[in-house]
N, C-alpha and C positions, 0 to 999 in steps of 0.2 A: 497790557493796553488791550493786546486780542491774539487768539491763536494763529500759529503758522499757515493753516488751512484757509482762515479767514482774511488775512492779510495777504495771501496767494490769491485768490479769487476776488481781491479788489484791486489787487494790481493787474490780473489778465482781462477783469471788465475795464479798466481805463486804457488798456491797449499801448504801456508802456514800451512793449518788446516784442519780438516774433517770438521769444521762446522766454520761457520761466523756467529755469532749472533748478531743483530742490536736494540738496543734501543736508539731511537731518535739519538742524534749524535754519537754515543759510537758504536765501532764494536769490538767486542772482539773473538777471537781466542780459539774457544774450539777442542780439541783434536790437538792440534801442531804439525807440520810432522817436521822432520829433511829434509836437503837439499835432501837426498836419498827416500824419503817419506815414510820414518818407521817413527814412531810414537817417539816424542821428549819427552826424560826423563823430565816429572817435578816435581818429586818426591825425598826427601833424607830423608834419616833416620839416626838419633845420632847412632853410634854404639853401645855403651852401656846406653842407655836409650829408651825410646818408642817415644820420640818427634820426629816429623815429618814435614817437611812443602812442601807445593805443592805452585806450579808458574802458575800464568795464564796470559796471554798478552793481552791486549787491544791499540786500539787507539782512542780518543776523536778528535771530528771537531767542531773547536769553529771559526765562522765567518773565514773560510779559514784557521785557523790555526790548526795545528797537533798537538797535545800531546801524548806521549808513558805513556803508563800506565801499571803498573805492580801489580798484585793482589797476595798476598802472603796469604797461611792460614797455620796456627799453629794447630796440633793436638798430642794430649797425653792421656797419660791413665787416666788423671783426668776425673771423670763421673759425676763433680759436675756443670760444665756449656758447653751447646753444642751449636754451631750456628744453627739455620735452616735457611732455605732459606727466611723464611718469616719475620725474624728478622731483614732484609737487606733492608733500603732505598734508594732512587736515584741512583747513577750509582754504588754503591756496588751491588744493588739487581740485575745489570746485568751478574754481574759474577754466574758461575755456581759453587757452592762449595760443592757437594754433592760428592767429590771425592772417590775414593775406600779407606779409611784409615780405620785403625782396628776402628777406632772411629771418631764420626763427628769433624769438624774443632772447635777449642773453639777459636780462635782468625782470623781474617781478617785484615789485612792490604794491603791499598790500596797506590800506589807511582804514582805521577805524575812528568815525566821528560819529559822536554822541547825535543821535538822530534830533534833538531839540538844540543843539550849537545853532548860536547866533552866528552872522556873517563873520565878525572881529575872531570868533573862535575857529571858526571854517578855513579863516585864511593863514590864522596861526598854525594850526596843525599841518596845514600844505606845507608853509614853510619849513617848519622844525622837523617833518617825517619825510618830506619827499624833496623839497627845492633843495636842501642843505645837503644831498647823497652825492659824494666825488664823481661819480659816472652820470649826476644829470646837471654838470655845471654848464654842459653845450645850452643849456636854457636860458644860460643869462648872453649869450651870444647871437640867438634869435631874436633879431631886434626888428621893427618895423615903427615909422615916425608916425604921429598921431597928427590931427587937425592945426594943434597948436606947434607944429616943428622938433616935439621932444620925442624922443627915441623910448621905445617901451618892450618890454619882453614880451611879446607877444605870444609865444608858446605858454608860457607859465598863465599868462590871463586865458588863453583855450583851454588848457586844462580846468582852473578855478572856474572858470563860465559854464563850462559844458557841466562839471561836478556839481555845480552849486545848482543848476537849473533841471539837472534830473531829479535832484532832492527835493526841491519844490514840488516838481511834478507827483513824485513818490508821496510828500505829505498832503498834497490836495486829492488824490486818489486814498488816501487811508480815513482823509475826513469821512 
C-alpha cells in the first residue's frame, strides 16, 4: 500500500490523535480524537465494580501491508499485580499503558485485525481474542436495557463501537 512515513503524514493530516508515536513499523495513535476534534472516550468502567478497560489504536505496516491493532488494558482494585511499561516487550511496548486509572493496568491484550476485515470478521476477532478472556468475564455483567426492554452488554458494545469507528476513520484518512 504505502510506506510508513506517508501513512503517518496522512494520519497526522486527518488529526486523528494528539500524537502519533512511531516504533519501527508501528504507528500508535495517542490521545485519539473524535471527528469534531474533541477527545475520544477510550475508557469504560463497570457500573457495579472497579473494573475498567482502556483502548488504544495503532497500525502496523509490514511489507506494504497494513494491519489494524487495538490495545486493551484492564484495571481493577486488585493491588497484587500491576503492569509497568518496562515489563512489556516488542510491539506491546509501543503502547502507552500509564492511563489515568485508579490504579495501573493489570492486563494488556493486543488484537491484530486485518485492515480489510469486514464487520462480521471484526466482531468475531473480538469475541475470540478478547471477550473470551477469563479476566474479562465481568464484561458480561455490565448490562444496560435498550429501548426494547432487552439487556445488552454495554461495555462490549462500547469497545466494539469505538474500535470500529476508529478503524473506519483511519481507512478514510488513508484513501
